[in-house]
DONU-459756 format. One record per residue (C-alpha): z negated, y, x. Coordinates in Angstrom, 3 decimals, decimal comma. Layout:
<rs>
> z_y_x
> Z_Y_X
...
</rs>
This chain:
<rs>
> z_y_x
> 42,622_-8,111_-0,327
> 40,259_-5,435_0,956
> 37,589_-3,802_-1,173
> 39,396_-0,469_-1,005
> 42,647_-2,021_-2,221
> 40,880_-3,932_-4,979
> 39,023_-0,821_-6,178
> 42,247_1,177_-6,124
> 44,056_-1,486_-8,165
> 41,280_-1,760_-10,717
> 41,030_1,999_-11,160
> 44,817_2,277_-11,478
> 44,695_-0,239_-14,315
> 41,893_1,720_-16,009
> 43,852_4,984_-15,723
> 47,016_3,330_-17,024
> 45,153_2,009_-20,071
> 43,587_5,439_-20,610
> 47,007_7,113_-20,473
> 48,406_4,637_-22,996
> 45,490_5,263_-25,352
> 45,743_9,040_-25,012
> 49,523_8,928_-25,455
> 49,207_6,825_-28,588
> 46,541_9,032_-30,083
> 48,457_12,209_-29,164
> 51,652_10,951_-30,753
> 49,780_10,052_-33,907
> 47,998_13,400_-34,024
> 51,079_15,559_-33,404
> 53,085_13,577_-35,915
> 50,357_14,234_-38,435
> 50,212_17,926_-37,443
> 53,957_18,304_-37,885
> 53,757_16,848_-41,369
> 50,799_19,032_-42,262
> 52,479_22,097_-40,813
> 55,488_21,661_-43,077
> 53,186_21,092_-46,023
> 51,034_24,170_-45,346
> 54,000_26,381_-44,622
> 55,491_25,484_-47,972
> 52,290_26,058_-49,949
> 49,787_28,223_-48,050
> 51,586_29,828_-45,170
> 50,331_29,745_-41,545
> 47,116_27,789_-40,627
> 44,539_28,373_-37,862
> 45,821_27,007_-34,498
> 42,335_27,148_-32,899
> 40,961_24,830_-35,517
> 43,814_22,432_-34,845
> 43,154_22,618_-31,091
> 39,472_21,827_-31,566
> 40,384_18,888_-33,773
> 42,799_17,548_-31,158
> 40,205_17,990_-28,405
> 37,593_16,042_-30,341
> 39,971_13,327_-31,453
> 41,680_12,854_-28,059
> 39,449_14,241_-25,317
> 36,269_12,521_-26,422
> 37,785_9,003_-26,553
> 39,464_9,609_-23,190
> 36,155_10,696_-21,645
> 34,369_7,674_-23,095
> 37,077_5,344_-21,802
> 36,851_6,951_-18,342
> 33,055_6,647_-18,252
> 33,043_3,058_-19,464
> 35,793_2,123_-17,052
> 34,078_3,828_-14,143
> 30,765_2,125_-14,942
> 32,457_-1,285_-15,187
> 34,365_-0,621_-11,984
> 31,279_0,364_-9,999
> 29,270_-2,540_-11,414
> 31,956_-5,034_-10,489
> 32,451_-3,446_-7,074
> 28,734_-3,406_-6,216
> 27,786_-6,833_-7,602
> 28,862_-8,642_-4,379
> 26,816_-6,150_-2,349
> 23,749_-6,763_-4,533
> 24,208_-10,532_-4,281
> 24,503_-10,322_-0,496
> 21,426_-8,069_-0,291
> 19,328_-10,466_-2,395
> 20,462_-13,441_-0,325
> 19,726_-11,649_2,957
> 16,256_-10,631_1,705
> 15,371_-14,309_1,269
> 16,141_-15,106_4,909
> 13,109_-15,771_7,114
> 12,263_-17,727_10,238
> 11,928_-20,977_8,329
> 15,366_-21,031_6,652
> 17,690_-19,597_9,284
> 19,895_-22,658_9,001
> 20,778_-21,862_5,394
> 24,121_-20,094_5,090
> 24,712_-17,157_2,770
> 27,392_-17,869_0,137
> 30,850_-16,507_0,921
> 33,413_-15,361_-1,641
> 36,327_-16,687_0,407
> 38,656_-13,807_-0,495
> 38,704_-12,395_3,044
> 37,542_-8,871_2,174
> 35,039_-6,766_4,112
> 31,994_-8,298_2,402
> 33,252_-11,808_3,030
> 33,698_-11,024_6,716
> 30,273_-9,333_6,793
> 28,722_-12,481_5,298
> 30,415_-14,592_7,980
> 29,056_-12,313_10,710
> 25,564_-12,444_9,167
> 25,681_-16,259_9,025
> 26,722_-16,385_12,672
> 23,859_-14,047_13,586
> 21,245_-16,178_11,775
> 22,655_-19,267_13,500
> 22,169_-17,601_16,888
> 18,643_-16,567_15,923
> 17,831_-20,124_14,841
> 19,133_-21,442_18,146
> 17,055_-18,890_20,067
> 13,889_-19,731_18,137
> 14,455_-23,423_18,758
> 14,848_-22,837_22,487
> 11,632_-20,795_22,541
> 9,767_-23,537_20,660
> 11,097_-26,217_22,965
> 10,179_-24,211_26,059
> 6,657_-23,506_24,777
> 6,133_-27,121_23,741
> 7,411_-28,539_27,032
> 5,549_-25,945_29,111
> 2,257_-26,570_27,320
> 2,734_-30,316_27,693
> 3,486_-30,039_31,411
> 0,510_-27,734_31,994
> -1,965_-30,213_30,564
> -1,679_-32,622_33,507
> -2,413_-30,154_36,341
> -5,201_-28,566_34,293
> -6,775_-31,964_33,747
> -6,516_-32,715_37,478
> -8,039_-29,360_38,449
> -10,855_-29,802_35,966
> -11,634_-33,273_37,326
> -11,668_-32,026_40,916
> -13,983_-29,143_40,075
> -16,364_-31,400_38,150
> -16,393_-33,782_41,113
> -17,114_-30,918_43,493
> -19,973_-29,717_41,284
> -21,643_-33,110_41,538
> -21,904_-32,614_45,306
> -25,413_-31,356_45,946
> -24,448_-29,995_49,394
> -23,027_-26,764_47,913
> -25,184_-23,665_48,112
> -25,899_-21,655_44,910
> -23,137_-19,125_45,597
> -20,557_-21,873_46,055
> -21,693_-23,634_42,881
> -21,427_-20,369_40,969
> -17,869_-19,931_42,198
> -16,960_-23,480_41,172
> -18,516_-22,993_37,733
> -16,505_-19,789_37,267
> -13,315_-21,628_38,182
> -14,193_-24,449_35,773
> -14,716_-21,915_32,976
> -11,280_-20,453_33,615
> -9,719_-23,925_33,636
> -11,352_-24,684_30,279
> -10,120_-21,363_28,894
> -6,567_-22,136_30,021
> -6,852_-25,580_28,452
> -7,853_-24,059_25,122
> -4,906_-21,640_25,271
> -2,455_-24,432_26,099
> -3,829_-26,607_23,283
> -3,533_-23,714_20,828
> 0,051_-22,952_21,847
> 0,965_-26,609_21,617
> -0,540_-26,854_18,125
> 1,236_-23,749_16,786
> 4,562_-24,736_18,354
> 4,391_-28,200_16,816
> 3,465_-26,618_13,490
> 6,456_-24,269_13,657
> 8,741_-27,223_14,396
> 7,277_-29,277_11,546
> 5,987_-31,974_13,910
> 2,445_-32,088_12,497
> 1,693_-34,282_9,504
> -1,502_-33,461_7,667
> -3,494_-36,043_5,777
> -3,708_-35,634_2,021
> -7,053_-37,017_0,951
> -10,004_-35,742_-1,094
> -12,299_-33,614_1,060
> -15,695_-32,263_0,062
> -15,264_-28,673_1,167
> -18,908_-27,823_0,438
> -20,007_-30,491_2,933
> -17,725_-29,004_5,585
> -19,144_-25,541_4,880
> -22,710_-26,789_5,279
> -21,799_-28,512_8,544
> -20,041_-25,379_9,801
> -23,091_-23,325_8,854
> -25,309_-25,605_10,960
> -22,864_-25,390_13,861
> -22,717_-21,615_13,505
> -26,509_-21,426_13,804
> -26,217_-23,063_17,223
> -23,320_-20,864_18,334
> -25,105_-17,699_17,161
> -28,429_-18,441_18,852
> -27,482_-17,034_22,313
> -26,175_-13,847_20,677
> -29,192_-13,313_18,383
> -26,908_-13,244_15,331
> -28,237_-14,375_11,940
> -26,042_-16,799_9,964
> -26,728_-17,049_6,239
> -25,228_-19,424_3,683
> -25,502_-17,431_0,477
> -23,735_-19,786_-1,928
> -22,153_-23,217_-1,638
> -20,797_-24,777_-4,821
> -19,733_-28,402_-4,950
> -15,931_-28,282_-4,584
> -13,358_-30,847_-3,492
> -9,882_-30,142_-2,143
> -7,008_-32,320_-0,988
> -6,112_-32,050_2,652
> -6,877_-32,922_6,245
> -10,600_-32,926_6,959
> -10,157_-32,372_10,699
> -7,903_-29,335_10,240
> -10,099_-27,825_7,534
> -13,084_-28,194_9,840
> -11,093_-26,470_12,569
> -10,307_-23,635_10,150
> -13,989_-23,136_9,368
> -15,042_-23,274_13,014
> -12,413_-20,748_14,073
> -13,516_-18,276_11,410
> -17,249_-18,692_12,033
> -16,766_-18,498_15,798
> -14,816_-15,226_15,401
> -17,449_-13,842_13,046
> -20,161_-14,552_15,610
> -18,345_-13,396_18,743
> -17,040_-10,149_17,258
> -20,413_-9,101_15,887
> -22,943_-6,559_17,016
> -26,240_-7,612_18,607
> -28,746_-8,731_15,954
> -25,905_-8,690_13,431
> -25,400_-10,951_10,444
> -22,791_-13,508_9,402
> -22,728_-14,513_5,733
> -20,882_-17,516_4,302
> -20,206_-18,396_0,665
> -18,124_-20,971_-1,218
> -17,406_-20,819_-4,931
> -14,774_-21,793_-7,479
> -12,605_-18,896_-8,728
> -9,711_-19,427_-11,159
> -9,129_-23,016_-10,119
> -9,313_-22,244_-6,399
> -11,977_-22,802_-3,793
> -12,811_-19,370_-2,409
> -14,524_-19,276_0,973
> -15,774_-15,980_2,364
> -17,094_-15,406_5,887
> -18,277_-11,863_6,600
> -19,756_-10,258_9,695
> -21,296_-6,901_10,569
> -19,217_-6,217_13,688
> -17,394_-3,075_14,758
> -14,495_-3,907_12,451
> -10,759_-3,369_12,739
> -8,913_-0,095_11,993
> -6,821_-0,172_8,826
> -3,540_0,383_10,676
> -4,148_-2,715_12,822
> -5,283_-5,088_10,076
> -1,731_-6,258_9,162
> -1,392_-7,612_12,726
> -4,620_-9,618_12,941
> -2,769_-12,904_12,341
> -0,197_-12,219_15,081
> -0,473_-14,524_18,058
> -2,350_-13,114_21,069
> -3,236_-9,951_19,147
> -6,569_-8,608_20,406
> -6,266_-4,855_20,080
> -9,080_-3,757_17,776
> -12,191_-2,022_19,145
> -14,350_-5,124_18,704
> -12,185_-7,048_21,161
> -13,539_-6,248_24,549
> -13,350_-7,940_27,909
> -16,846_-9,279_27,395
> -15,658_-11,424_24,474
> -13,845_-14,613_25,376
> -10,719_-15,500_23,438
> -6,947_-15,462_23,566
> -5,971_-14,239_20,084
> -4,786_-17,568_18,637
> -7,721_-18,453_16,379
> -6,627_-16,502_13,311
> -3,016_-17,632_13,733
> -4,175_-21,254_13,670
> -6,453_-20,539_10,701
> -3,559_-18,979_8,806
> -1,340_-21,996_9,487
> -4,030_-24,445_8,339
> -4,642_-22,502_5,121
> -0,920_-22,240_4,393
> -0,342_-25,934_5,154
> -2,934_-26,758_2,483
> -1,233_-24,552_-0,108
> -3,747_-21,766_0,291
> -3,991_-18,236_1,627
> -6,186_-16,307_4,014
> -6,779_-12,580_4,185
> -8,959_-10,345_6,295
> -10,377_-7,034_5,097
> -12,354_-4,846_7,460
> -14,358_-1,688_6,994
> -14,998_-0,291_10,489
> -18,688_-0,204_11,392
> -19,562_-1,851_8,047
> -18,262_-5,285_7,149
> -15,342_-7,543_8,046
> -14,591_-10,330_5,563
> -12,232_-13,272_5,920
> -11,361_-14,872_2,582
> -9,749_-18,308_2,317
> -8,428_-19,588_-1,024
> -7,440_-23,241_-1,404
> -6,341_-25,178_-4,502
> -9,472_-26,914_-5,794
> -9,618_-30,436_-7,184
> -12,198_-32,042_-9,384
> -15,718_-31,945_-8,053
> -16,837_-35,170_-6,451
> -19,457_-37,168_-8,305
> -21,355_-38,151_-5,168
> -24,352_-35,992_-4,282
> -24,246_-33,648_-1,351
> -25,250_-35,433_1,826
> -27,908_-33,421_3,543
> -27,395_-32,764_7,221
> -29,778_-34,465_9,602
> -31,936_-32,399_11,892
> -30,111_-33,144_15,127
> -31,169_-31,616_18,349
> -29,288_-28,591_19,656
> -27,706_-30,633_22,427
> -26,449_-33,335_20,024
> -24,982_-30,744_17,659
> -23,366_-28,821_20,485
> -21,649_-31,974_21,678
> -20,305_-32,542_18,166
> -18,686_-29,092_17,928
> -14,978_-29,336_18,811
> -13,121_-26,822_20,913
> -12,407_-23,574_19,086
> -9,355_-21,433_19,734
> -10,096_-17,739_19,271
</rs>
């Protein structure tokens, strides 16, 4: 039965009940009026008809109006409840649960058919997303081999001392581009595997304050060529549960961004503290900043559209996307707030565990070359 037919049937029932009630009340009232009329005629003569009309209106019209209002409200509520249920169910649909089907009523009306169409649409979307993930994963995997071969050939050519300076410069430029492509392919492969649920993170106690101190030392090395100051303002002893390698990657991505998208002689500040049972990490920089209208898109993949992103800054726009995935995979959140020409702050919040009893291990004074070799590749 269609919605129109069902609404018509329900309203017909309401009107029929209203007519029965009004008829019953009218019969009772007129029977009473007839009796009273005979009584008044015998004793007092004629009575006021307007008063009788007002009494009938109040006794019959008011109940009829109330019945109509109550029936209409019930009818609209019952008619719109399936629409509200469908709206709430559709609002919960996102990229991660496209395989879940919306509940159908099974009565074959317009809403039931609309639900079936919506389920078919989400199934097609899920299939499309899966094909995109598979293509990206396979393409990134296939690209790794030729990139590795090209990199090896260029490194071999650079070891040949017969090349003149101009030729060596050209080979170095090509090697830089190969390394940049490798970083992009690795980042795409990581995010695609994460979307497909193919990455399993370790769940072990991690001293986050130690990682922050290590990242601060690495950031000092990365910032040296750009004359950027890196300051560790506060670092409380906090432990979290998670994957040490991925958390280190999160910190390096954020510090690398803070350094690269900074002004000359700018400052990067880092702090770690416990706030309401969470480890709160803040990394701020004094770069050009990001306009307010573009800030909601900073975690989009390949997004590099703010004024601080120029051609002189290397990067592909995947660093913050990877950082967001790592934070979310550890049950945390990440947000970025920017005041153009003032301060840009990335804030990471992770569920904190009990503080470790072991003292903080102080970092050794390694040479710049040793520390640089220890810094993993960063996707920006």
